[in-house]
N, C-alpha and C positions, 0 to 999 in steps of 0.2 A: 447168374444169380439175380433174382428179382430184388429190387430195392423199393421199400415202402416210401411213398411220397405223399404229402398232403394233396388234397384236391386243388385244382386251379381256382383262383379267385374269380368271382362273377363280376362282369362289367357291363355297363351300358354301351352306347355307341355302336349298335349293331345295324345301323342303317344300310351300310354297303352290303352286308351279308343278306339282309332282307330284300334289297333290290335285286341282287343276283339270283335269289331264290324265286322271286315272284315276277321278275321282269317288269316291275311297276315302281314308280317313284313313291317314296315314303317321306313323311315328316318325322324327323328323329328328335323327339323331346327327351330321349334317354341319354343324350350326350350334351353335357353342360359346357358349351363353348360360347364365346362372345358372339352375339347376333349382330353386333355393330362394330366389327373390327376396324382399326385404322387402315386406310388404303395408302399404299406407297409403291413406288417402282423399285424393283430389285431384279437382279439377273444372276445366273450362274453360267459363266462362259463354258462352252463345250471343251475348251482347252483344259479346264480344271479337272475334267474327268480322266485326263491322261496321266495324272499324278495321284499318288496316295495323298490323303489329307495330311497336314502337319499334325502328327499324333500328340504334340504338346498344345495344339490349338492356341499358339502364342498370340496372334493378332486378335482372335476372338476373345480370349481371356482379358486382354488389355481393354477391349471395348466394353466388356461386362464390368470390369473393375472401374473404368471411367464412369459408366452409367450409375453405379451404385456406391461410388466413393469407397471402394475397397482396393486392396492390393491384388495383383494378378495371381499371386501364389496362394491367395485365399479362395480362389474360384475353381470349380470343376464343372465339366460338361459331360453329357451322356446322351445316348440314343433314347430320348424320352426320360421323364422323371423316374419311371419304374426301373430302368437300368440302374440309376443311381441308388434307388432304394435297395435293390438286390446287392449292389457292390458294397454299399455302406454296411449292410447287415453281415456280409461275408467278412468284412474287416473288423467290425466291432462286436459281433455276437457269436463268432465261432468259438468252439470249446465249451459248449453246454452252458452258456451264460443265460441270464434271465432278462426278460423284457416286459414292459407294461404298455398297454394300450387302453384307451377309453372306447367304449362301445355305445352306440353304433358309430362306425367310422370306416374309412377306406380299407378294403380287405388285403391289399398288397403288403401292408406293414407286417401283419401276422404271418402271412405266407412266406415272405422273405426271411423273417426271423426264424421260422421253423426250418426252412431250407438250409439256413446256416447252422442248424443244430441247437438253437436256443429254446428255452421253455418259458412259458408265460408266468409272470408273477401277478398275484392279486393286488400287490401294493407297489407303487412307483419307488418307494423308499429303498427296496432291496433289488431294484432292477438296474442292470448295466446301462440300458437305454429305455427311455420313455418316449413314446410316439404321440405327437399331438398334430392334428390337422386343423389349421386355422386360416380361413373359416372352415368349419367342419363339413365333411361330406359324409352323410347326406343331409344333415339338419340345416345347414346354412348359418349356424351360430358362429358369431365372431367374438373372440376374446380381445380385450384391449391390450395394448402394449404393456401397460402396468401389470395386468394379470399374468401375461406371459413372462415378464421379468421376475415376478414372484415365483412362478413355477421353475424358472431357470435357477434362481437362487436356492430353491429347495433341493435341486439335483446335485449341485456342487457340494463337496468334492467327490461324492460317491459314484456318480454316473453321468450320463449324457442325455441332453434333451434334443430330440430330433423333431424339428418343426417343419411341416409340409405347408407351404404357403402358395400352393398351385393356383388358388382362386383370389388371393388377396389383392392383386392389381385390379380386379373387377369389383372389389368391395371397398376397402379403405387402406390404401398403402401406408398411411400414416401410422397404422397399428402394427406394421411389420417389424421384425427383429433383424432385418437385413443389414442394418448399420451397427449391430451389436457384435463386438469382438469378445469372445469368451471361449476358453478351451473346452467347455462342457456343452457347447451349442453347435448344431449343424442345421442350416436353413436350406430347404429345398424349394426350388421354383420351377416353373414350366412356361414355355411360350405357347403350348398347345391351346390352353383355355383362353388366354388373353387375346391372342391374335388369330384364333379359329383355324389352326393348322394341325389338326390331329394326325393327318397323314404324313406330316413331315418328320415328326418324332424329334423333339429337342427339349432336354431338361438341363438345368444347371443348379449349382449349389454353392454355399459359402461355409467355410469353417476354418479352424486353425490350420496353418500351413502344414504342420506335421500330419494331421488327419488327411488333408487334401492330397498329400504325397502318397499316402497309403491307398487312397481311393484311386489315384492315377495308376498305381502299380496293378491293382486288382481289376481295373476297367479293361475290357477287351480293346485291343489297339484299333485305332481308326473308326471308332464306333459312331462318330458323328460324320455323316456323309457330306459331300461337297455342296449339295443343294441345301441341306439344313444349315450348314455353316454360312452360306451366302445369304440366306434369308435372315438368319439370326443377326448377322452383322448390321443389316438395315433395320431390323425390328428394334434393336436396342437403341437406335437413334430416334425412335418414334414412341418411346414410352410415355411421353407427356400427352400424346394424343389419346391415351386411354381414359383421360379425365372425361372426355365427351362420351365414351362408351359407358362409363359408370353412371353418368347422369341419365342416359337413355335407358339403361338396364333398370335403374331405380324406378323410373316412370312406368315402364312396362310391367315390372314386378308388382308394383302397387295395383295396377289395373288388373292383372291376372289374379292377385290375391282377392280382390273384391269380387270378381266374377266367379271364382271357385267357391268362395264362401256363400255366394248367393244361391248356388245349386246344392248347398247342404254339405260341402266338404270342409274339413278342418285343416287349415294351412298353418304350419309352424312359422313364426317370424323368421325372416331370412335377411341377411346382409349382402347376398351375392346373387348370381344369375340362375338360381334354381330354387324350387320350393318343395319341401317335404309335406305331403298331403295325406292325411288320414281319411280313408274312404268308408270306414265303418263295416267292412267285410273283407274277405280274402282278396288280396290284390291280384293274384295270378289270373283268375277268370276275366277280370276287367282288362288287364293288359292284353290278354289274347283277343278279347272283343275289339279293343282299339286297334290291335295289329291287323285284324281283318278289314278295318276301315282305312288302313294305310298310315296309321299313327303309332309311333313307338314312344312309350314312357318307361321309366325304370321301375321294375318290380323290386321293392325293397325287402322281399322275403330273405334274400341272402344277407342283408344287414341285421337280421333278427327282428324285422318289422313287417310281419306278414300281412298287416292290414294297411300298409302305406305304399304310396308311389312317390317317386321323385320326378318333378317336371322341370325341364329347362325353360328359362325365359327366352322367347324368340321374338320375332317381329310382330307387330299388331295384327297383320293379316293372318299370320300363322297361328298366333295365340287365339284369334277369333275362331278359326277352324277347330282348334283343340276344344275350346269351350262348347262349341256346338256338338261335337262328337261326344264329349263327356256328358253333356246334358241328356242326350239320347240314350246313353248307356246306364246312367245312374237313376233315372226317373222312370 
């Protein structure tokens, strides 16, 4: 018997697929990862592959807890942040519950909620879970910690606030809720963006121990592989190095903002490593035109923004190539 399912969410980060398709190198501005990641030595001994990972990830959770001044039983890990979104929704939204999201935002919240059998509410007041991406994807808008605490206060005691902070380490970690302990709060994080390792797949989160235990039960066993675990152990020891990344990103983002504005494109203010850009016409033909030039940008039609693209901040050399290509396409 066929089962009706929602459509898959649309994502950027299609550089590998495009390279395999064309056998040519591409510049992928559709994936918003740190262009200036910290560099450090790490290794995964081949002997580790002879054993299953510790499914409790005991040492890893101790390292995460130490890094963020939390308790280990308040931490969960997963095969990328999307796995944790899926598992969270299966735990918190099964049984035809209601959820709320703000749009435009990351498509996986809605998809995961629907897969759990939940229905969307037009108001966060009667929703079991409200999803907030901070900084938001694709707009780059960052809410302050005080703003987020106000939203959290409004949720209790009726529901839960799910806060995705995948990009906050590249924006303003002081605005994070990672140090807030509240039964009505779950905070999601990712190493993918901050350390530019999308191929490794590692997400982690923080919540009340009772919720974390439910997530651990629902998570597939051994979902974090030995390579991801070994990298993560070292990455959490180098979180302070992201301060340099933030400064370099801010500088390049401002440069890119000025250049894009100079060719007649409207950039939304951003606090992170990407810009939402209004191009004044349908985005899809432009993205295809750039694709033929070996440059990928994120078509924001799937976000409900058909006249916008999202552009990652990359290195000066790469950003210059993008500006030259865009200039030739829009003028």
